[in-house]
C-alpha positions as CSV (number, residue, x, y, z in Angstrom):
1,M,-11.3,22.1,-6.3
2,S,-8.1,24.2,-5.0
3,S,-7.8,25.3,-8.9
4,P,-9.4,24.5,-12.1
5,Q,-6.0,23.9,-13.5
6,T,-4.4,20.7,-14.1
7,P,-0.5,20.5,-13.3
8,E,1.6,21.1,-16.7
9,D,3.0,17.3,-17.7
10,G,6.5,16.5,-15.7
11,Q,5.6,18.4,-13.3
12,G,4.8,16.1,-10.1
13,C,2.0,14.0,-11.2
14,G,4.4,12.6,-14.6
15,G,4.7,10.0,-15.7
16,R,3.5,9.5,-19.9
17,G,4.0,12.0,-23.0
18,D,0.6,12.5,-24.3
19,P,-0.1,10.0,-26.7
20,P,-2.7,9.9,-30.0
21,G,-6.3,11.0,-29.6
22,D,-6.6,7.1,-30.7
23,L,-5.2,6.2,-27.5
24,R,-7.8,7.8,-25.1
25,S,-8.9,6.1,-22.4
26,V,-11.5,3.7,-22.2
27,L,-12.5,4.9,-19.1
28,V,-13.3,8.0,-20.6
29,T,-14.6,6.5,-24.1
30,S,-16.4,4.4,-22.8
31,V,-17.3,4.0,-19.2
32,L,-17.6,7.3,-18.0
33,N,-19.3,8.5,-21.6
34,L,-23.0,8.8,-20.3
35,E,-25.9,8.6,-22.7
36,P,-28.6,11.6,-22.4
37,L,-31.7,10.9,-22.2
38,D,-33.3,14.2,-20.7
39,E,-32.8,17.1,-18.7
40,D,-30.7,16.0,-15.9
41,L,-31.6,11.8,-16.9
42,F,-28.3,10.0,-17.9
43,R,-28.0,5.8,-19.3
44,G,-24.2,4.3,-17.9
45,R,-23.6,1.2,-19.5
46,H,-21.0,-1.4,-18.3
47,Y,-17.6,-2.4,-19.0
48,W,-15.6,-4.5,-16.5
49,V,-17.5,-6.7,-14.2
50,P,-16.0,-8.4,-11.0
51,A,-16.0,-11.8,-11.0
52,S,-18.7,-11.3,-7.7
53,K,-21.6,-10.8,-11.1
54,R,-21.9,-7.8,-8.9
55,L,-21.4,-4.3,-10.9
56,F,-18.2,-2.4,-9.7
57,G,-19.0,-0.3,-7.3
58,G,-16.5,2.2,-8.6
59,Q,-18.2,2.3,-11.6
60,I,-20.8,3.3,-10.1
61,V,-19.3,5.6,-8.7
62,G,-17.5,7.5,-11.7
63,Q,-20.8,7.5,-13.5
64,A,-22.6,9.0,-10.7
65,L,-20.0,12.1,-10.6
66,V,-20.1,12.2,-13.7
67,A,-24.0,12.9,-14.6
68,A,-24.3,15.5,-11.4
69,A,-21.2,17.5,-13.2
70,K,-23.0,18.2,-15.9
71,S,-26.0,20.3,-14.5
72,V,-23.2,22.6,-12.9
73,S,-21.3,25.0,-14.8
74,E,-17.4,25.0,-15.8
75,D,-16.3,26.9,-12.7
76,V,-17.0,24.9,-10.2
77,H,-15.2,21.9,-9.2
78,V,-16.4,18.9,-7.0
79,H,-14.9,18.3,-3.6
80,S,-16.6,15.8,-2.2
81,L,-19.1,13.1,-2.5
82,H,-20.8,11.0,-0.2
83,C,-22.5,7.6,-1.3
84,Y,-24.3,4.9,-0.2
85,F,-24.7,1.7,-2.2
86,V,-28.8,-0.1,-1.3
87,R,-29.2,-2.1,-3.6
88,A,-27.1,-5.3,-5.3
89,G,-26.6,-4.1,-8.8
90,D,-27.6,-6.2,-11.9
91,P,-25.0,-6.3,-14.6
92,K,-27.5,-7.4,-17.1
93,V,-28.6,-4.7,-17.9
94,P,-27.5,-0.3,-17.7
95,V,-28.3,1.9,-14.9
96,L,-30.2,4.7,-15.3
97,Y,-28.6,8.3,-13.6
98,Q,-31.2,10.4,-12.0
99,V,-29.8,13.9,-11.2
100,E,-31.6,16.8,-8.7
101,R,-30.2,20.0,-8.7
102,T,-30.5,20.8,-5.0
103,R,-28.8,23.7,-4.1
104,T,-26.6,25.8,-6.6
105,G,-25.4,28.9,-4.5
106,S,-22.7,31.6,-5.7
107,S,-19.9,29.5,-3.6
108,F,-21.5,26.1,-3.5
109,S,-23.5,24.2,-5.2
110,V,-25.1,20.7,-4.4
111,R,-26.1,18.0,-6.7
112,S,-28.2,14.3,-5.8
113,V,-28.0,11.3,-8.0
114,K,-29.6,8.2,-7.8
115,A,-28.5,5.0,-10.0
116,V,-32.2,3.1,-11.0
117,Q,-32.4,-0.5,-12.4
118,H,-35.4,-2.2,-12.6
119,G,-37.5,1.0,-11.3
120,K,-35.2,0.7,-8.4
121,P,-33.1,2.9,-6.2
122,I,-29.4,0.8,-6.4
123,F,-27.4,3.5,-5.5
124,I,-28.0,7.5,-3.9
125,C,-25.5,9.7,-4.2
126,Q,-24.7,13.6,-2.9
127,A,-21.7,15.9,-4.4
128,S,-20.4,18.8,-3.5
129,F,-19.2,21.5,-5.8
130,Q,-16.9,24.9,-5.0
131,Q,-15.7,27.8,-7.1
132,A,-12.3,28.2,-6.7
133,Q,-11.4,30.3,-3.6
134,P,-7.5,31.2,-1.9
135,S,-7.4,30.9,1.1
136,P,-4.0,31.3,3.0
137,L,-5.2,28.5,6.1
138,Q,-3.0,25.1,3.9
139,H,-1.4,22.3,5.6
140,Q,-1.1,18.2,4.6
141,F,0.7,15.2,5.7
142,S,3.6,14.5,4.2
143,M,3.4,11.8,1.3
144,P,5.2,8.2,2.3
145,T,8.9,7.6,0.7
146,V,8.2,4.6,-1.7
147,P,10.2,3.4,-4.7
148,P,8.6,5.1,-8.1
149,P,7.0,3.6,-10.3
150,E,9.3,2.9,-12.6
151,E,11.4,1.0,-10.6
152,L,8.0,-1.8,-9.5
153,L,6.4,-5.1,-10.9
154,D,3.0,-3.3,-12.9
155,S,0.2,-6.6,-11.5
156,E,0.3,-8.4,-14.1
157,A,4.3,-9.4,-14.0
158,L,3.6,-9.9,-10.2
159,I,1.0,-12.3,-11.1
160,D,2.6,-14.0,-13.1
161,Q,5.7,-14.0,-10.6
162,Y,3.6,-15.2,-8.3
163,L,2.1,-17.9,-10.3
164,R,5.3,-19.6,-10.7
165,D,6.0,-19.7,-7.4
166,P,5.3,-23.7,-6.5
167,N,4.4,-22.3,-3.0
168,L,2.0,-19.5,-4.0
169,Q,0.7,-21.7,-7.3
170,K,-0.6,-24.5,-5.3
171,R,-1.9,-21.9,-2.2
172,Y,-3.9,-19.5,-3.6
173,P,-4.7,-20.8,-7.6
174,V,-7.6,-19.5,-7.9
175,L,-7.7,-16.5,-6.4
176,L,-4.0,-15.6,-9.2
177,N,-5.8,-17.1,-12.1
178,R,-8.7,-15.3,-11.3
179,I,-6.6,-12.3,-10.7
180,A,-4.6,-12.4,-13.6
181,A,-8.0,-12.5,-16.0
182,Q,-10.0,-9.3,-15.1
183,E,-9.7,-6.7,-17.4
184,V,-9.6,-3.6,-15.1
185,P,-9.3,0.0,-17.5
186,I,-6.0,1.1,-14.7
187,E,-2.9,0.1,-14.0
188,I,-1.1,-1.2,-11.3
189,K,1.7,-1.3,-9.5
190,P,2.5,-2.0,-5.4
191,V,4.7,-1.0,-3.2
192,N,6.7,-4.4,-1.5
193,P,4.3,-7.0,-2.7
194,P,4.3,-9.5,0.3
195,T,6.1,-12.2,-0.2
196,L,4.4,-15.7,0.9
197,S,5.4,-15.8,4.4
198,Q,4.5,-12.5,4.7
199,L,1.0,-13.2,3.8
200,Q,0.5,-14.4,6.6
201,R,1.0,-12.2,8.6
202,M,0.2,-8.9,7.7
203,E,-1.1,-5.0,8.7
204,P,-4.2,-3.5,7.4
205,K,-1.7,-1.3,5.4
206,Q,-1.3,-1.5,1.1
207,M,0.2,1.4,-0.6
208,F,0.6,0.9,-4.9
209,W,0.8,3.2,-7.5
210,V,-2.2,4.2,-10.1
211,R,-3.1,5.1,-13.4
212,A,-5.2,5.0,-15.8
213,Q,-4.7,2.8,-18.8
214,G,-4.5,5.3,-21.8
215,Y,-4.6,9.2,-22.0
216,I,-6.9,11.6,-20.5
217,G,-5.2,15.0,-21.2
218,E,-5.4,18.1,-19.6
219,G,-7.9,20.4,-20.0
220,D,-11.2,18.5,-18.1
221,M,-10.2,18.5,-14.2
222,K,-13.8,17.1,-14.0
223,M,-12.9,14.3,-15.8
224,H,-9.8,13.7,-14.0
225,C,-12.5,13.1,-10.7
226,C,-14.4,11.3,-11.9
227,V,-11.5,8.6,-13.6
228,A,-10.2,9.3,-9.6
229,A,-13.5,8.2,-8.4
230,Y,-13.3,5.2,-10.8
231,I,-10.1,4.0,-9.6
232,S,-10.8,4.9,-5.6
233,D,-12.4,1.9,-5.5
234,Y,-10.2,-0.3,-7.0
235,A,-9.3,-3.3,-3.6
236,F,-9.8,-0.9,-1.0
237,L,-11.7,-3.1,1.6
238,G,-9.7,-5.5,0.7
239,T,-7.5,-3.4,2.9
240,A,-9.6,-4.6,6.1
241,L,-8.9,-8.3,4.9
242,L,-4.9,-8.3,4.3
243,P,-4.2,-9.4,8.8
244,H,-7.5,-12.2,8.2
245,Q,-7.2,-13.6,4.9
246,H,-4.9,-16.5,6.0
247,Q,-7.5,-17.2,8.6
248,H,-10.1,-17.0,6.9
249,K,-12.3,-16.8,3.8
250,V,-14.7,-14.3,2.1
251,H,-17.6,-15.2,1.9
252,F,-19.5,-12.0,1.4
253,M,-18.2,-8.6,0.2
254,V,-19.4,-5.2,-1.1
255,S,-19.4,-1.5,-0.3
256,L,-22.1,0.0,1.9
257,D,-20.8,3.7,1.2
258,H,-18.2,5.6,0.4
259,S,-17.2,9.4,0.1
260,M,-14.0,10.9,-1.2
261,W,-12.8,14.6,-0.6
262,F,-11.0,15.9,-3.4
263,H,-7.6,18.5,-2.0
264,A,-5.5,19.3,-5.4
265,P,-5.9,19.4,-9.0
266,F,-4.4,16.2,-10.5
267,R,-4.0,13.7,-13.8
268,A,-5.6,10.9,-13.2
269,D,-3.6,9.4,-16.1
270,H,-0.8,10.1,-14.5
271,W,0.9,7.8,-11.3
272,M,-0.5,8.6,-8.2
273,L,0.3,6.9,-4.7
274,Y,-2.9,5.3,-3.6
275,E,-1.8,4.7,0.3
276,C,-4.7,2.7,2.1
277,E,-5.0,1.9,5.8
278,S,-8.0,0.0,7.6
279,P,-8.0,1.3,11.4
280,W,-10.7,-1.0,11.9
281,A,-13.1,-4.3,11.4
282,G,-15.9,-6.1,13.6
283,G,-19.4,-6.1,13.1
284,S,-19.2,-8.4,9.8
285,R,-17.7,-4.8,8.4
286,G,-14.7,-3.1,7.8
287,L,-13.6,0.5,7.4
288,V,-10.9,1.8,4.6
289,H,-9.0,4.7,4.6
290,G,-7.8,6.3,1.6
291,R,-5.2,9.1,0.0
292,L,-4.4,9.5,-4.0
293,W,-1.1,11.6,-3.7
294,R,0.4,13.3,-6.9
295,R,3.7,12.2,-7.5
296,D,5.3,15.2,-6.3
297,G,4.3,14.7,-2.7
298,V,0.7,16.8,-2.6
299,L,-2.2,15.3,-1.3
300,A,-4.8,15.2,-4.5
301,V,-7.7,13.2,-2.7
302,T,-8.8,11.5,0.8
303,C,-11.5,8.8,0.3
304,A,-12.8,6.5,3.1
305,Q,-15.0,3.5,2.7
306,E,-17.6,1.1,4.9
307,G,-17.9,-2.2,4.1
308,V,-19.9,-5.8,4.4
309,I,-17.4,-8.6,5.0
310,R,-18.5,-11.8,5.9
311,V,-16.6,-15.1,6.0
312,K,-15.5,-18.6,6.5
313,P,-12.8,-20.3,8.3
314,Q,-9.6,-21.7,5.8
315,V,-9.9,-25.2,5.3
316,S,-6.8,-26.3,6.2
317,E,-4.9,-29.4,4.5
318,S,-4.9,-32.9,6.3
319,K,-1.2,-33.4,7.5
320,L,-2.3,-37.9,7.8
């Protein structure tokens, strides 16, 4: 991380005041609250299971990073992690996280994490932590110019609006109702949500404001990184489907790997802009890149993921 300090309230990351402790984010109190079983061994439980009935990849990444962070000193912070999903997770049983202290150096420390169910690894991850080091060598891309989150509908209001559109409701009724029923512990406000006509010719790009539901607080930068890891996987791989959804129906879609690079301090309970794009898809796989921007234009996190995407042709209605 650039610094172990997080931005002050109202200075760039902003969004909400600090509510009392009983409104703390469920991501902190439940999803990312691992049970220690032994030294470097933890158990994680599930909060939200997608319609696919598989474990949500962001949950596994976030919990693995929590486990890794518990094995390093307070003065180092994660700067990168690289993960592979090797088996489907079982939502009916907890996940065990085994941490290996691969290297502890004066500037960098590496931790390897294995997530296990039924005696077999379902996920492996390596996370690298760094002690804060100032550098005169600095640059970043510019944040896209978009409307602020206060001017946009959240995903719940947007879905409600879509459900009132008879054309959209007729074409995507199962999808819209399924999305509306999801209880994801994050808030999302899409930028430039598509109309029905735009759904027919979309680019493999999307942007949305995102933040954790509830309050996380100023102090624990490690926890903000773990929450960002959870958030980063939501709707990410779906970016690769955007140009094809009017022609093909998803038969099978899962993440293969997930990588993150942490550049600057941030608060995951404040609005951040998630800029997602898919530069390539082929071979039943899709590649997506993402950037999480702080509200003041600072690039906080970069993400990349590849996943399996198998599709079937959309069956058009007969006009006879």
